C-alpha positions in Angstrom: 2.5 -6.9 -5.4 5.2 -8.9 -3.9 5.4 -8.2 -0.1 9.4 -7.7 0.7 11.1 -9.9 3.1 14.4 -8.8 3.2 14.9 -5.8 5.7 17.3 -3.0 5.1 21.0 -3.8 6.3 23.4 -1.4 7.4 26.9 -2.1 8.0 28.5 -0.6 11.4 32.5 0.0 10.8 35.3 1.6 12.7 36.9 1.7 16.0 36.3 3.8 18.8 37.3 3.4 22.8 34.6 3.1 25.3 34.5 6.3 27.1 34.6 8.5 24.0 32.0 10.4 22.5 32.4 8.1 19.0 31.9 5.2 21.5 28.6 6.7 22.7 27.3 7.4 19.7 28.3 3.8 18.0 25.8 2.4 20.8 23.2 5.0 20.1 23.6 4.1 16.4 22.9 0.5 16.9 20.1 1.1 19.1 18.6 3.4 16.2 19.1 1.0 13.6 17.0 -1.8 15.7 14.5 0.7 16.6 14.3 1.8 12.9 13.8 -2.0 11.7 17.1 -2.3 9.9 19.5 -4.9 10.4 22.9 -4.2 11.5 25.8 -6.0 10.2 29.0 -6.0 12.0 32.3 -8.3 12.9 32.0 -7.0 16.3 35.5 -7.0 16.4 36.3 -3.3 17.6 34.9 -1.7 20.9 32.6 0.6 19.1 31.3 -1.8 16.6 30.6 -4.5 19.5 28.6 -1.9 21.5 26.7 -0.8 18.4 25.6 -4.5 18.1 24.8 -4.9 21.7 22.6 -1.9 22.0 20.8 -3.5 18.7 20.2 -6.6 20.6 19.0 -5.3 23.7 16.3 -3.1 21.5 15.4 -6.3 20.1 17.2 -5.7 16.6 18.6 -8.3 14.1 22.5 -8.2 14.1 24.4 -10.5 11.5 28.2 -10.8 12.6 30.8 -11.7 9.8 33.7 -12.8 11.6 37.1 -13.2 9.9 38.2 -16.6 11.4 36.5 -20.2 10.4 35.4 -20.9 14.1 32.3 -19.6 15.7 32.7 -17.2 18.2 31.5 -18.0 22.0 28.0 -18.1 22.9 28.0 -14.4 24.5 28.7 -13.1 21.0 26.6 -10.0 20.4 24.9 -11.3 17.2 21.6 -12.9 16.5 23.3 -14.9 13.2 27.1 -15.2 12.7 28.8 -16.2 9.4 32.5 -17.3 10.2 33.8 -16.7 6.7 37.4 -18.0 7.6 39.0 -15.6 5.3 40.9 -13.4 7.6 41.2 -9.7 6.2 39.5 -10.7 2.7 36.2 -10.6 5.1 36.4 -7.0 4.6 35.0 -7.2 1.1 31.7 -9.2 2.5 31.6 -6.5 4.9 31.6 -4.0 2.4 28.9 -5.7 0.1 26.6 -6.8 3.1 24.9 -3.5 3.6 23.0 -1.1 2.0 25.0 1.6 3.4 28.0 1.8 5.6 27.9 3.5 8.8 31.7 4.5 9.8 33.0 5.6 13.0 36.3 6.6 13.6 38.4 4.0 11.8 41.9 2.3 11.2 43.5 0.4 8.3 41.0 -2.3 8.4 38.1 0.4 8.5 39.8 2.2 5.4 39.8 -1.3 3.5 36.2 -1.7 4.5 35.1 1.7 3.2 37.3 1.6 0.0 35.5 -1.4 -1.2 32.2 -0.3 -0.1 32.9 3.1 -2.4 34.1 0.8 -5.3 30.7 -1.1 -4.8 28.5 2.0 -4.7 27.3 1.6 -1.0 26.4 5.3 0.8 28.8 6.2 3.4 27.6 7.6 6.8 30.8 8.7 8.6 30.5 10.3 12.0 32.1 13.4 12.1 33.3 15.6 15.1 34.4 13.1 17.1 37.9 12.6 15.9 39.4 9.6 13.8 39.5 8.9 10.2 35.5 9.1 9.9 36.0 12.8 10.3 38.2 13.3 7.3 35.9 11.2 4.8 33.5 14.0 3.4 36.3 16.2 2.5 38.7 13.2 1.2 36.6 10.7 -0.5 38.3 7.5 -1.6 39.0 9.0 -5.1 37.2 11.1 -7.8 34.7 8.9 -9.1 31.8 10.0 -6.8 30.4 6.4 -6.6 28.1 7.0 -3.7 26.9 10.0 -1.5 28.8 10.4 1.6 26.7 11.7 4.2 28.3 12.8 7.2 26.6 12.9 10.7 27.4 14.2 14.3 23.8 13.0 16.2 21.4 10.2 15.9 18.7 12.7 14.5 21.2 13.4 11.6 22.0 9.6 11.0 18.0 8.9 11.0 17.7 11.2 8.6 20.2 10.0 6.3 18.9 6.6 6.5 15.3 8.1 5.8 16.7 9.7 2.9 18.3 6.6 1.4 14.9 5.0 1.5 16.4 2.4 4.5 13.5 3.6 6.6 9.6 3.2 6.4 7.5 6.8 7.1 6.4 5.4 10.2 9.3 4.1 11.8 10.6 6.1 15.1 
């Protein structure tokens, strides 16, 4: 039997402003991923994705940040590993492919691009619902009619954890 060395990876995509419920849940989701032993993948460019990464690091988790410019971000960037891709918006494909699944929070045009690419590549989507924003619409309006991957809405961290377990991304003993 071969031991697996790669931890599951989940992308956190989207946007939400500080002081909103979506922002608070983004942070809680980041912490939950760390506690569950899942590597968080994020560009860390929006307040929501940044707080998710910060909370994951505070919980001793791993954060991979794929950033659009070719330069390294400042030393206080919330990531344990950084990949400056120098691809601008084309980085969205890397984000879509880097996760075993994608958490979607709120979202604007960049998030929609990442989600559509993830859908095309059959990555499960976990949209936050009940907090406003584009992710609220995703369960009833998938990218197209192909049913490429599951769309698993969540409104609490407990629901998110249940979905992650259902996808096989969490071991039985994880919190």
